[in-house]
C-alpha positions in Angstrom: 46.3 -19.0 -12.2 48.4 -21.1 -10.6 48.4 -25.1 -10.7 47.3 -26.8 -7.6 45.3 -30.5 -6.5 41.7 -30.1 -5.4 40.7 -32.3 -3.2 37.2 -33.6 -3.7 35.0 -33.9 -1.2 33.2 -36.9 -2.7 35.4 -38.6 -2.2 38.7 -37.7 -0.6 40.8 -37.8 -4.0 43.4 -35.1 -4.6 43.2 -33.8 -8.4 44.9 -31.6 -10.6 44.2 -28.6 -11.9 43.7 -24.9 -12.4 41.5 -22.5 -10.8 40.8 -20.9 -14.7 38.7 -18.5 -15.7 36.6 -20.6 -17.7 34.9 -21.5 -15.2 34.8 -18.3 -12.8 32.8 -16.3 -15.7 30.8 -19.7 -16.3 29.7 -19.7 -13.2 29.0 -15.7 -13.1 26.8 -16.2 -15.3 25.2 -19.0 -14.4 24.4 -17.2 -11.3 22.2 -15.0 -12.7 19.4 -17.4 -12.1 20.0 -16.0 -8.4 19.8 -12.2 -9.2 16.5 -13.6 -11.1 15.2 -14.6 -7.8 16.4 -11.5 -5.8 15.2 -9.3 -8.1 11.8 -10.9 -7.7 11.8 -10.5 -3.9 12.6 -6.9 -4.1 10.3 -6.2 -6.6 7.0 -7.1 -6.1 6.4 -5.8 -2.6 7.0 -2.2 -3.7 5.3 -2.0 -6.6 2.6 -3.5 -4.6 2.7 -1.0 -2.2 2.8 1.9 -5.3 -0.5 4.1 -5.2 -0.8 4.7 -9.3 0.0 0.6 -9.5 -3.1 -0.1 -6.9 -5.4 2.4 -8.5 -5.2 0.7 -11.6 -5.2 -2.9 -10.7 -6.7 -3.1 -6.7 -8.9 0.3 -6.2 -10.7 -1.0 -3.1 -7.3 -1.4 -1.8 -5.9 2.1 -1.9 -9.4 3.2 -0.8 -8.8 1.2 2.4 -5.4 2.5 2.3 -6.2 5.8 2.6 -9.6 5.3 5.0 -9.3 7.7 7.6 -12.0 7.3 9.4 -10.0 5.2 11.3 -12.0 2.1 11.0 -9.9 -0.7 9.8 -7.2 -1.7 11.1 -3.5 -0.9 10.3 -3.3 -4.9 9.9 -5.4 -4.9 7.2 -5.1 -1.8 5.1 -4.0 -4.1 2.3 -6.0 -6.8 3.2 -7.4 -8.1 -0.6 -7.6 -11.9 -2.3 -7.0 -10.7 -5.4 -3.9 -8.9 -4.0 -3.3 -12.1 -2.2 -3.4 -13.9 -5.8 -1.2 -11.5 -7.0 1.5 -12.5 -4.8 1.5 -15.8 -3.7 0.7 -17.3 -7.4 4.2 -17.1 -8.5 5.4 -18.9 -5.3 2.5 -21.4 -6.8 3.6 -22.0 -10.3 7.3 -22.3 -8.4 6.4 -25.1 -6.5 5.2 -26.9 -9.6 7.5 -26.2 -12.0 10.4 -27.1 -9.9 9.1 -30.7 -10.0 9.1 -30.3 -14.4 12.9 -28.6 -14.2 14.4 -31.9 -12.0 13.5 -33.8 -14.8 14.4 -31.7 -17.7 18.1 -31.0 -14.8 17.9 -34.3 -15.6 17.7 -35.1 -19.3 18.0 -32.3 -21.0 20.7 -30.8 -19.0 21.3 -28.3 -16.8 22.4 -25.2 -19.3 19.2 -26.2 -21.3 16.8 -26.0 -17.6 18.8 -22.8 -17.0 17.7 -21.3 -21.0 14.3 -22.6 -19.5 14.1 -20.6 -16.9 15.3 -17.7 -17.9 13.5 -17.6 -20.7 9.8 -18.0 -18.6 11.2 -14.3 -16.5 11.8 -13.1 -19.5 8.4 -13.4 -21.0 6.9 -13.1 -17.4 8.3 -10.0 -16.5 7.6 -8.4 -20.3 4.2 -9.8 -19.3 3.9 -7.8 -16.2 5.5 -5.1 -17.3 2.7 -4.3 -20.1 0.0 -6.0 -18.1 -3.2 -3.9 -18.5 -5.0 -6.3 -16.6 -5.6 -8.2 -13.6 -5.2 -11.6 -16.0 -1.7 -9.8 -17.9 -0.4 -9.4 -14.2 -1.5 -13.4 -12.7 0.4 -14.9 -16.1 3.1 -12.7 -16.0 3.7 -14.2 -12.3 2.8 -17.9 -13.2 5.2 -17.3 -15.5 7.9 -15.6 -13.6 7.5 -18.9 -10.9 8.4 -21.0 -13.8 11.5 -18.9 -14.3 12.0 -19.1 -10.7 11.1 -22.7 -10.2 13.9 -23.5 -13.3 16.6 -22.2 -12.4 16.3 -22.3 -8.3 16.1 -25.8 -9.2 19.1 -26.4 -12.1 21.3 -23.5 -10.7 22.7 -24.7 -7.4 23.3 -27.8 -8.9 25.3 -26.6 -12.1 27.2 -24.1 -10.1 28.5 -27.6 -7.8 29.2 -29.7 -10.2 31.8 -27.1 -13.3 33.0 -25.7 -9.9 36.7 -27.9 -8.1 36.3 -29.0 -4.7 38.4 -26.3 -3.1 36.4 -23.8 -4.0 33.0 -25.3 -4.5 31.6 -23.7 -1.1 32.7 -20.4 -2.5 30.9 -20.6 -6.0 27.7 -21.5 -4.2 27.7 -19.2 -2.0 27.6 -17.0 -5.6 23.9 -17.9 -6.1 23.0 -16.6 -2.5 25.2 -13.6 -3.0 23.2 -12.1 -6.2 20.4 -12.9 -4.7 20.9 -10.3 -2.0 22.3 -7.9 -4.6 19.2 -9.1 -7.2 16.8 -8.0 -3.5 19.2 -4.7 -3.8 18.7 -3.5 -6.5 15.3 -4.0 -7.0 14.5 -1.6 -3.8 17.1 0.9 -5.3 14.9 1.1 -8.7 12.0 1.0 -6.7 12.7 4.0 -4.5 13.5 6.0 -8.2 10.2 5.2 -10.0 7.7 4.9 -6.8 7.5 9.5 -7.5 7.1 8.1 -11.4 3.2 7.8 -12.8 4.0 4.8 -14.6 7.0 3.6 -12.9 5.7 0.3 -11.1 5.8 -0.7 -15.2 9.2 0.4 -14.6 9.9 -1.5 -12.0 8.2 -5.2 -13.4 9.2 -4.5 -16.8 13.4 -4.7 -15.8 13.0 -8.0 -14.9 13.5 -9.0 -18.2 17.1 -7.9 -18.3 18.9 -10.2 -16.3 16.1 -13.0 -17.7 17.7 -11.6 -21.2 21.2 -12.0 -20.0 21.2 -15.4 -18.8 19.5 -17.2 -21.7 22.0 -15.7 -23.8 24.5 -17.0 -21.5 22.9 -19.6 -21.5 24.3 -20.5 -25.7 27.4 -20.2 -24.7 27.7 -21.9 -21.8 28.9 -25.4 -21.7 27.4 -28.1 -19.7 28.7 -29.9 -17.1 30.7 -32.8 -17.7 28.3 -35.1 -15.0 25.5 -34.1 -17.5 27.3 -34.6 -20.6 28.1 -38.7 -19.4 24.5 -39.0 -17.8 23.4 -37.8 -21.6 26.0 -40.9 -23.1 28.1 -37.6 -24.4 31.6 -39.1 -22.7 34.1 -38.0 -25.4 33.0 -33.7 -25.1 32.1 -34.4 -21.3 35.9 -34.9 -21.2 36.9 -31.7 -23.1 34.8 -29.4 -21.1 36.3 -32.0 -17.6 39.7 -30.4 -19.5 38.7 -26.5 -19.9 37.4 -26.5 -16.8 40.5 -27.6 -14.7 43.1 -26.1 -16.8 44.7 -29.3 -17.8 45.1 -31.9 -20.3 45.4 -35.3 -18.2 42.3 -35.2 -16.2 41.8 -39.4 -16.6 41.4 -40.6 -13.3 38.6 -37.6 -12.6 36.6 -38.4 -15.2 37.3 -42.7 -14.6 35.9 -41.2 -11.3 32.8 -39.6 -12.8 32.0 -42.2 -15.6 32.2 -44.8 -12.0 30.3 -42.5 -10.2 27.2 -42.5 -12.8 27.0 -46.2 -13.6 26.2 -46.8 -9.5 23.6 -43.9 -9.7 22.5 -45.6 -12.4 22.1 -49.1 -11.1 20.1 -47.6 -7.5 17.0 -49.1 -7.4 14.2 -46.9 -6.1 16.0 -44.2 -5.1 12.6 -42.2 -3.4 12.4 -44.9 -1.0 15.9 -45.6 0.4 16.1 -41.7 1.6 13.8 -43.9 4.8 16.7 -46.5 5.0 18.8 -45.7 8.8 21.6 -44.9 7.3 20.0 -42.1 5.0 18.1 -40.7 8.2 20.8 -37.4 9.0 21.3 -36.9 5.1 17.4 -37.0 4.7 17.0 -34.4 8.1 19.3 -31.7 7.6 18.1 -31.1 3.9 14.5 -31.4 4.8 13.9 -29.5 8.2 16.9 -26.7 8.0 16.0 -25.5 4.9 11.5 -25.8 5.8 12.5 -23.8 9.4 14.3 -21.6 7.4 11.5 -20.7 5.0 9.7 -20.4 8.3 11.6 -18.0 10.3 9.4 -15.5 9.2 12.4 -13.9 6.6 10.2 -13.5 3.2 8.2 -11.0 5.5 10.6 -9.2 5.7 12.0 -9.7 2.0 9.3 -10.2 -0.1 6.8 -7.6 1.8 9.5 -5.4 2.8 7.4 -1.9 2.1 4.1 -2.9 2.4 5.6 -4.1 6.0 7.1 -0.7 6.6 4.4 0.9 5.1 1.7 -0.6 7.6 3.4 -0.2 10.7 2.9 3.7 9.2 6.6 4.6 7.5 5.1 6.9 4.7 5.5 5.9 1.5 9.1 7.5 1.0 10.3 6.0 4.0 9.3 2.6 4.0 10.9 2.2 0.0 14.2 4.0 1.9 13.9 1.5 4.4 13.6 -1.9 2.4 17.0 -0.4 0.6 18.0 -0.1 3.7 17.5 -3.3 5.1 18.3 -4.6 1.2 21.9 -3.2 1.9 22.5 -4.5 5.1 21.4 -8.4 3.1 24.6 -7.7 0.9 26.7 -6.5 3.9 25.9 -9.2 6.0 26.0 -11.9 3.2 30.2 -10.7 2.8 30.6 -10.9 5.8 29.5 -14.4 5.9 32.1 -15.3 2.4 34.9 -13.9 5.1 34.6 -15.3 8.4 33.1 -17.9 7.7 36.0 -20.3 7.5 37.5 -18.4 10.5 33.9 -19.5 12.7 33.3 -22.4 11.1 30.2 -22.8 9.6 28.7 -23.8 12.5 29.0 -21.0 14.4 27.8 -18.2 12.2 24.4 -20.7 11.7 23.8 -20.8 15.5 24.3 -17.4 16.8 22.5 -16.0 13.4 19.3 -18.1 15.1 20.1 -16.9 18.4 20.4 -13.6 17.0 17.1 -13.7 14.3 14.8 -15.3 17.2 15.8 -12.1 20.4 14.8 -9.3 16.9 11.7 -11.1 16.4 11.0 -10.7 19.8 12.6 -7.4 20.0 10.4 -6.3 17.1 7.0 -8.4 17.8 7.0 -6.3 21.6 7.1 -3.3 20.1 4.2 -3.7 17.9 2.2 -5.7 20.1 3.2 -2.1 22.6 2.3 0.3 19.6 -0.6 -1.2 17.9 -1.9 -4.2 20.3 -4.0 -6.2 18.8 -6.3 -4.1 16.9 -3.9 -2.2 14.7 -5.3 0.7 16.0 -2.0 3.2 17.1 1.2 4.4 15.2 4.8 5.1 15.9 6.8 8.6 16.5 10.0 9.0 14.8 12.8 7.5 17.3 10.2 4.4 17.6 10.6 3.7 14.2 13.9 4.0 13.9 14.7 1.5 16.5 12.2 -0.3 14.9 14.1 -0.6 11.5 17.2 -1.1 13.6 15.6 -4.6 15.2 14.7 -5.5 12.1 18.6 -5.2 9.6 19.9 -6.4 12.9 17.2 -10.2 11.9 18.1 -9.2 8.2 22.0 -9.2 9.3 21.5 -12.6 10.9 19.9 -14.5 8.9 22.1 -12.9 5.7 25.7 -14.9 7.8 23.8 -18.2 8.9 22.5 -18.1 5.2 26.0 -17.6 4.0 27.2 -20.4 5.9 24.6 -22.9 5.2 25.3 -22.8 1.8 29.1 -23.3 2.7 28.1 -26.2 4.6 26.2 -27.8 1.6 28.3 -26.4 -1.2 32.1 -27.7 0.8 
């Protein structure tokens, strides 16, 4: 690849270097962390809607789902505290793990943290795939959560530090792209395994495949120059920077990395500094946007899509196929954000996506209220169900390109 100059967005300096195959392959392997997260998002909702899985572990939920007396609301067919614990335990574990992951990433390096995330996910997927009781399921889910927490904390940092400034946004969005591919792959697998007697075991256990790829890849990945400098490995850091840039003369950029590391070490009370007036815009941007992003309702679609569609009256195969369709729309829309973000700008995609999501939420909510009401009694005709799926897909598309634009805003 041709040599050229990279302008670092942090200090405005131009560094010489190439977009090397080493960087691209390294970042592709690291982005497997996004694949793990996406796979779990997509697989769980499908598994919890599979009848053999419910019969074995949650018979009361299966009984409610099959109740034809009309005594149960459509909204309450999957109302079960133990089932809720199964799905939510991953996120609780991921929250706890993220605090430990930050220390691991800083003290032992990004590479070690990614390996730990892959290993946690591998063991958790195997436990879930071979589960014979609720305890194994919950423990497996918690280990999956540890894996997600470690990967979500370390992979974006790794990608940002390995990528040249010129393509940093593109490689950062690779994490989002792999997440959407993981969701789609999980939805397709669920559709295939739904009619198998123990198909849920395949769905849960296949998560071990990308986890193994991440673990093996971590052995061959190099750590980032920033991380090596932080841990006093300056000679190794310079060699890595030379490999990343594809040239030998990296003295200026290397010295800037050392200077930045030294300045960072001089900072006292970094958490307290966040509250200072000059940091408030950055603090607001980095806190409230992800916060409200999670409150948009996207997790209901991505995580519970098959359950949601089944609750709204879709058949088993129809609910899983609808999840495949929404997952496919998610992937396509993420590609759209990659190819249009430079033409329309990050802010334009971000705002348009938010407005489109708002309109679609109003439409979906109105349709559900009109057909099912407050009590949850009623059903959709085929045409109404297709229209509902259309609005949900529009919503997913809007989220995808607004999320992609956010990734570019943060990573660029």
